[in-house]
KEVO-20817 format. One record per residue: x, y, z of N, C-alpha, C in turn; residue number from 1; residue in one letter. Coordinates in Angstrom, 3 decimals. Each point is the difference from the previous one (the first is absolute). Last residue first. Example, Ala and Ser with C-alpha at 12.3 -4.5 7.8 and 13.67 -1.06 7.14 Angstrom:
! KEVO-20817
+----------+----------+----------+----------+----------+----------+----------+----------+----------+------+-------+
!      nc1 !      nc2 !      nc3 !     cac1 !     cac2 !     cac3 !      cc1 !      cc2 !      cc3 ! zapa ! vexlo !
+----------+----------+----------+----------+----------+----------+----------+----------+----------+------+-------+
!   12.850 !   -2.250 !    7.080 !    0.820 !    1.190 !    0.060 !   -0.770 !    1.090 !    0.730 !    2 !     S !
!    0.290 !   -5.720 !   -0.070 !   -0.890 !    1.190 !    0.000 !    0.900 !    1.200 !    0.000 !    1 !     A !
+----------+----------+----------+----------+----------+----------+----------+----------+----------+------+-------+
***
This chain:
! KEVO-20817
+----------+----------+----------+----------+----------+----------+----------+----------+----------+------+-------+
!      nc1 !      nc2 !      nc3 !     cac1 !     cac2 !     cac3 !      cc1 !      cc2 !      cc3 ! zapa ! vexlo !
+----------+----------+----------+----------+----------+----------+----------+----------+----------+------+-------+
!   24.616 !    3.127 !    6.327 !   -0.167 !    0.953 !   -1.104 !   -0.995 !    1.050 !    0.359 !   62 !     Y !
!    1.398 !   -4.336 !    2.260 !    1.053 !    1.010 !    0.049 !   -0.094 !    0.970 !   -1.164 !   61 !     N !
!   -3.136 !   -3.798 !    3.221 !    0.293 !    0.562 !   -1.316 !    1.007 !    1.127 !    0.161 !   60 !     K !
!   -0.258 !   -4.318 !    3.302 !   -0.475 !    1.379 !   -0.139 !    0.347 !    0.500 !   -1.392 !   59 !     Q !
!   -0.825 !   -5.024 !    2.449 !    0.760 !    0.740 !   -0.997 !   -0.619 !    1.387 !   -0.128 !   58 !     I !
!   -1.640 !   -3.846 !    2.749 !    1.133 !    0.730 !    0.555 !    0.856 !    0.737 !   -0.997 !   57 !     G !
!   -4.292 !   -2.592 !   -0.301 !    1.165 !   -0.889 !   -0.016 !    1.281 !    0.729 !    0.386 !   56 !     I !
!   -4.135 !    2.365 !   -0.093 !   -0.272 !   -1.202 !    0.780 !    1.202 !   -0.939 !    0.039 !   55 !     D !
!    0.050 !    3.866 !   -2.740 !    0.104 !    0.379 !    1.410 !   -0.166 !   -1.230 !    0.893 !   54 !     K !
!   -0.681 !   -0.582 !   -4.588 !    1.410 !    0.246 !    0.279 !    0.221 !    0.376 !    1.460 !   53 !     L !
!   -4.436 !   -0.500 !   -1.422 !    0.696 !   -1.285 !   -0.038 !    1.473 !    0.178 !    0.334 !   52 !     L !
!   -2.609 !    3.861 !   -0.467 !   -0.374 !   -0.719 !    1.220 !    0.718 !   -1.346 !    0.072 !   51 !     M !
!    0.520 !    2.525 !   -3.922 !    0.688 !    0.646 !    1.120 !   -0.307 !   -0.705 !    1.317 !   50 !     E !
!   -2.296 !   -1.465 !   -3.831 !    1.416 !   -0.355 !   -0.077 !    0.789 !    0.615 !    1.147 !   49 !     N !
!   -4.551 !    1.167 !   -0.427 !    0.142 !   -1.407 !    0.393 !    1.459 !   -0.431 !   -0.022 !   48 !     A !
!   -1.037 !    4.337 !   -1.567 !   -0.236 !   -0.097 !    1.438 !    0.225 !   -1.433 !    0.482 !   47 !     F !
!    0.165 !    0.715 !   -4.622 !    1.160 !    0.608 !    0.659 !   -0.134 !   -0.100 !    1.517 !   46 !     I !
!   -3.680 !   -1.401 !   -2.535 !    1.127 !   -0.923 !   -0.171 !    1.240 !    0.544 !    0.702 !   45 !     V !
!   -3.727 !    2.785 !   -0.164 !   -0.276 !   -1.129 !    0.898 !    1.150 !   -0.998 !   -0.070 !   44 !     V !
!    0.071 !    3.543 !   -3.014 !    0.382 !    0.433 !    1.352 !   -0.286 !   -1.069 !    1.046 !   43 !     R !
!   -1.361 !   -0.778 !   -4.452 !    1.463 !    0.076 !    0.055 !    0.471 !    0.387 !    1.395 !   42 !     N !
!   -4.609 !    0.076 !   -0.860 !    0.486 !   -1.372 !    0.169 !    1.522 !   -0.044 !    0.001 !   41 !     S !
!   -1.989 !    4.199 !   -0.755 !   -0.351 !   -0.487 !    1.327 !    0.547 !   -1.407 !    0.220 !   40 !     W !
!    0.359 !    1.952 !   -4.258 !    0.965 !    0.584 !    0.938 !   -0.256 !   -0.501 !    1.411 !   39 !     E !
!   -3.106 !   -1.469 !   -3.215 !    1.354 !   -0.446 !   -0.338 !    1.041 !    0.523 !    0.981 !   38 !     N !
!   -4.728 !    1.293 !    0.410 !    0.306 !   -1.391 !    0.341 !    1.428 !   -0.445 !   -0.301 !   37 !     P !
!   -1.189 !    5.122 !    1.389 !   -0.408 !   -0.876 !   -1.094 !    0.484 !   -1.412 !    0.278 !   36 !     G !
!    0.376 !    4.126 !    2.840 !    1.124 !   -0.516 !   -0.778 !   -0.419 !   -0.742 !   -1.263 !   35 !     L !
!   -3.257 !    1.864 !    3.090 !    0.929 !    1.074 !   -0.357 !    1.092 !   -0.490 !   -0.953 !   34 !     E !
!   -3.083 !   -3.084 !    1.884 !   -0.678 !    0.869 !   -0.967 !    0.923 !    1.108 !   -0.491 !   33 !     E !
!    1.634 !   -2.966 !    3.364 !   -0.245 !   -0.702 !   -1.259 !   -0.667 !    0.895 !   -1.039 !   32 !     V !
!    1.552 !    0.720 !    4.825 !    0.436 !    0.798 !   -1.147 !   -0.311 !   -0.635 !   -1.348 !   31 !     S !
!   -0.705 !   -1.829 !    4.605 !   -0.920 !    1.109 !   -0.256 !    0.341 !    0.795 !   -1.254 !   30 !     D !
!    2.823 !   -3.569 !    1.495 !   -1.328 !   -0.562 !   -0.275 !   -0.974 !    1.097 !   -0.404 !   29 !     Y !
!    4.223 !    1.253 !    1.627 !    0.095 !   -0.536 !   -1.356 !   -1.355 !   -0.526 !   -0.455 !   28 !     L !
!    0.288 !    1.379 !    4.400 !    0.156 !    1.170 !   -0.872 !    0.075 !   -0.430 !   -1.459 !   27 !     D !
!   -0.019 !   -3.405 !    3.154 !   -1.332 !    0.606 !   -0.099 !    0.054 !    1.261 !   -0.865 !   26 !     I !
!    4.057 !   -2.145 !    0.963 !   -0.802 !   -0.814 !   -0.903 !   -1.402 !    0.578 !   -0.163 !   25 !     L !
!    2.926 !    2.065 !    3.066 !    0.524 !    0.144 !   -1.359 !   -0.865 !   -0.757 !   -1.003 !   24 !     E !
!   -1.019 !   -0.526 !    4.563 !   -0.334 !    1.351 !   -0.459 !    0.461 !    0.229 !   -1.435 !   23 !     R !
!    1.244 !   -4.013 !    2.078 !   -1.434 !    0.004 !   -0.260 !   -0.444 !    1.363 !   -0.531 !   22 !     S !
!    4.410 !   -0.513 !    1.476 !   -0.201 !   -0.664 !   -1.281 !   -1.472 !   -0.011 !   -0.388 !   21 !     E !
!    1.046 !    1.769 !    4.239 !    0.609 !    0.815 !   -1.062 !   -0.249 !   -0.615 !   -1.376 !   20 !     Q !
!   -1.519 !   -2.459 !    3.886 !   -0.715 !    1.264 !   -0.216 !    0.559 !    0.814 !   -1.168 !   19 !     E !
!    0.587 !   -5.264 !   -0.262 !    0.317 !    0.961 !    1.047 !   -0.613 !    1.342 !   -0.376 !   18 !     L !
!   -2.505 !   -4.114 !   -2.138 !    1.328 !    0.597 !   -0.010 !    0.216 !    0.861 !    1.239 !   17 !     L !
!   -4.106 !   -2.375 !   -1.518 !    0.959 !   -0.881 !    0.657 !    1.420 !    0.555 !    0.044 !   16 !     N !
!   -3.880 !    2.078 !   -2.176 !   -0.424 !   -0.246 !    1.380 !    1.029 !   -0.803 !    0.792 !   15 !     K !
!    0.441 !    0.855 !   -4.714 !    0.305 !    1.193 !    0.803 !   -0.348 !   -0.202 !    1.466 !   14 !     A !
!   -1.164 !   -3.287 !   -3.316 !    1.407 !   -0.036 !    0.399 !    0.332 !    1.162 !    0.931 !   13 !     V !
!   -4.315 !   -0.218 !   -1.991 !    0.185 !   -1.030 !    1.015 !    1.419 !   -0.050 !    0.528 !   12 !     G !
!   -1.049 !    2.915 !   -3.553 !   -0.713 !    0.460 !    1.191 !    0.128 !   -1.009 !    1.132 !   11 !     S !
!    1.783 !   -1.092 !   -4.247 !    0.808 !    0.981 !    0.725 !   -0.699 !    0.481 !    1.260 !   10 !     I !
!   -2.305 !   -2.860 !   -3.013 !    1.044 !   -0.716 !    0.719 !    0.818 !    0.961 !    0.869 !    9 !     F !
!   -3.228 !    1.768 !   -2.990 !   -0.629 !   -0.646 !    1.157 !    1.030 !   -0.715 !    0.872 !    8 !     D !
!    1.552 !    1.877 !   -4.018 !   -0.484 !    1.082 !    0.869 !   -0.625 !   -0.576 !    1.269 !    7 !     Y !
!    1.202 !   -2.984 !   -3.410 !    1.190 !    0.525 !    0.666 !   -0.382 !    1.090 !    0.997 !    6 !     L !
!   -3.391 !   -1.725 !   -2.729 !    0.433 !   -1.015 !    0.957 !    1.206 !    0.488 !    0.795 !    5 !     D !
!   -1.460 !    2.707 !   -3.487 !   -0.986 !    0.027 !    1.090 !    0.362 !   -1.017 !    1.067 !    4 !     I !
!    2.600 !    0.137 !   -3.941 !    0.236 !    1.191 !    0.815 !   -0.975 !    0.079 !    1.172 !    3 !     I !
!    1.104 !   -4.887 !   -1.885 !   -0.437 !    1.268 !   -0.564 !    0.217 !    1.148 !    0.969 !    2 !     G !
!    2.628 !   -4.857 !   -0.660 !   -0.811 !    0.760 !    0.927 !   -0.336 !    1.332 !   -0.664 !    1 !     M !
+----------+----------+----------+----------+----------+----------+----------+----------+----------+------+-------+
***
């Protein structure tokens, strides 16, 4: 998946999240130009992993 595809995908996902998570994802979505594609995609991965862990009931301890 290219960066443009990922960017478009995120806009659709944000619509289906709870308000807090949606806000966090939209803030991340809006920061692509500021962060650059590499750092931006790294942060998308971190966000996705945190959401997955939260979904299965594991809280990060760091």
